[in-house]
Structures are given as structure tokens and as C-alpha cells.
Steps between C-alpha positions, in 0.01 A plus 500: 500500500694269723401451866845625597398851396211484749705409813502857621208726423387848606127531543230689681310368802142432389361326817587368839409169667560583868410154625749319276768781506492516116440763242376523144734681256424656164790531244428798273794417276339157425160630388374516865568129559399415860678266734293372792611399856852645495653428843654797691854459631462498879718677753214708651133513437459749220278524193579733212223744395278430193641699216853475638788386270666179620780265385399134469717189463361193323613141465624412156192298412275809451310747714294241689732512800667826602600726781470871553834636606334832574453867383799705386584874507395680183372850404163440655636347815846655586692422821337664800827635626785476241772386745651155500543502878123542569252212534159642445164321524195700416140397529194642321344628827788735573710277731869515408806340647840660437824329619827682448762222467792744563359679803311195624188703564145416444211734425135380500247749364127432517174688437315274740581381854772239546417221744763285671357183664719354775759626749727769369838595636687815415868504584599864468344838507139555381398837352131575444414789275134521584255396770529193719179307592533212748213270580685278748725542800836685481759342724877564553715771646558849386851642528647831402 
């Protein structure tokens, strides 16, 4: 088989090297051949899950040097929200970011508290559906 047929491969994540930012991938269609130290494309820090299907791109000289382009939607991992105008980022602990490109609205959902470090400025109205706890000083003016 020529090396050209191995340029793009679909495999399954078999292991993760967090320190190096690489993964180990098994290719079931190639008798479970394993490729070590596949670099992840980087636009944000993200690691696929072990067992997740990914698309890998290799240099034409074999599988010694390759890059993981990332996972893809399939029957086991369909789109979270099937809408081309939605950006959705979902984490294993329940945190989810949804950005609606048409309405320019952001929803952050979390099962655990969200902490914002640093000064925060809100330009516009603030609605709180729940209790408010303040551990510092409240300053400003109240108008009706």
C-alpha cells in the first residue's frame, strides 16, 4: 500500500500525553496499528477523550509524523444543537457555552459556581433570578 493512501486516517484515541500535547491513536481498519505522539492542532487547549474517533493527517513518508485534526460528528457524537448559527462548547463537568451568531447572545450553563477574577463592568440592565449575596461594600446611587 502506498504512503499516499495513509495521508488521512480515521482512528480512535488510545492515550493522551498532556505534557507534550500529543495523543496515541489506534487505527482499527489497519489491524489496530498504533501511531504515537500525534500532535493536536492548536487554537485552544483541548484534548479529545480516550475512545473518541478522530481524523489524523500524516506526512507522506509514513505515520511517524502526524497531526490530529480533531473529532468529527457521527452517530455516537452528534451535534449538540443542530443549528449552523450556534457555537457550542460542552465540557464533561456540565459547563456549556452557547453563542447564537444571529441573535448575538451568549448563554453559559454550569452545574458548579462560576468565578470571575478581576474587575467586572456591566453596561446595561442586570436581572438576577435568585438570591444575591454580597461580601463587600455596595456603593452608588439608587434612582427610581
